[in-house]
N, C-alpha and C positions, 0 to 999 in steps of 0.2 A: 504494500500500500504506500510505502514511503516514496517509491519511484513515481507514482501517480501524482503525488503532491509536490514533487520536484518540478523544475522548469521544463524538463523533457516530457512530462505527462505521458509516460508509458506504463500501462497496467500490465504487470507480470502475474500470470495465473499460477496456481500451484503446479500444474503440469508443465510449466516452462514456456507456454505460449505468451507472446508479448503483443498487446493491443495498444496501438498509439491512439491518443485522444487529441482531437483538434482543439484549437484555442477557444472555440465556441462552446465546448463541453465543460461542464463542472460537475463535481460529485458532492453530494451531501450525505453524510453519515450520521445516523442517530444511534447513539449507544447508551446503554444503561449506566455504565461506569467506565472508568479508564484503568481498571485493575490490571489489565494485561498489555496496555499500550506502552510502547517504548518511549524514552525521552525524545527521540527523533520525531516520532509521530506527533507527540503532544506539541513540540515546538513548531511544527509546520501547520498545525490545524488551528483554526479560530474556534474558540469555545464559547458557547452560550449555555448557561445552566439555569433552568427554571424548574424549581421544585413545586409540585402541586400543593404541598403543605403550606408553602409560603405565599403562593399566588392565589390559591383558592379557585372556586368554580365561577365566580362573578365575571371575570374578564372574558371567559369563553362564552358565557351567556350573552354578555353585552355585544360581542362580535357577531354571534348568531342572530341576535335580534336586529342588528343593523343591516345584515345581509338579507334577512328574511322579510322584514317589514319596513324597509326604508321608503317605500312608496307612499305611505300614509303616516303622518305624525300622530294622528289620533289612535290608530291601531297599534303603532309602536308604543305609545305611552300606555295604552291598555295592557299590552303584554308585559311591559316593565312592571306595572302594578301587580299583575298576576304573580310574577316571580317574587316580589316583595311581600305580597299577601300570603302566599302559600309555601314557597320553597324553603326560605330561610327558617320560618317557624317550625315546619315539619322536620327539617334536618336537625334542628335543636331538640325537638321532642324525641325524635328517633334516638339520638345520642344519649339523652338523659333518661328515657323511660322505656326503651324497647330492647329486646334481645334479638340479635341476629346470629343464628347458628353459623352462617357463612357470611362474615361481614362484607359489605359492599362500600367502597370508598365513596365519599360525597361526590367527588368529581366524576366518577364512573356512573353513579346513579343519575346525576344531572345530565350527563352526556346521553344516557339512555332515554331520559325524559325528553330531551331535544329531538332525538331520532323518532321516538314514538309520536310525539306531538306534531312533528313535521309531516308525518304520514297522515295522521288523523285530521289535522286542521285544513290541509289542502290549500294550495296557492290560489286556485280560481275563486274560492270564497273571499279571500282577502281583496282581490282585484274587483270582484263583482260587488262587494259591499261598498267599496270606495266609489264606484261608478254610479250606483243606484241611490246614494244619498244617505241622510241620517237614519232613516228607519231601517234600511238594510244594514247599516253599520251597527245599530243597536241589536238587531237580530243576530248578526254575526257574532257580536261580543257575548251575548247570552249563551249561544251554542258553544262558542270557543271556550268560555270559562268552564262549562261542563266537561268538555273534552279534555281540557287542561287538568282538571281535578282527577278525572279518570286516569290520565297519564301519570300524574304524581303518585297515585295509589299503586299503580302497577310497575313503577320504576323505582322511585325513592323508597317506598315501603315494601318492595317486592320480597326482600330477604328477611323480613321481620317475622318472628315466631308469634303465633296467635295468643300465647299465654302472657 
């Protein structure tokens, strides 16, 4: 791997094959840790370390909301309110009062929530509600909140024991 990160940009495989990379090519490696990296590898690589424990799930949700609902400020604000109203209190409740036989990290649970809600909410509803006016937007929000609660129960609380 060090040869790829040098100026000559030649990838040498385990079997000895050499693959030259053009100047337009770049490689991005994501590793769990640098336990087996040599000092030469570390010195050639740019490192960005982001720990989920320090960063939390909020920046991920903020980014998702901006991508998903940037068309309508009203619907974007509505969804931000949903996360404030339900997700943070339920995560706190789960940690304080619930037992998870197989613990699910908050970030993983929220990521699952985003995936499930993305499927259930549907993009056409968002666009349709915006085009049809306030009544359609209110109807969309009523239905969306119910879908959101369903998703919260089946993602964030999915691993909680019933006792």
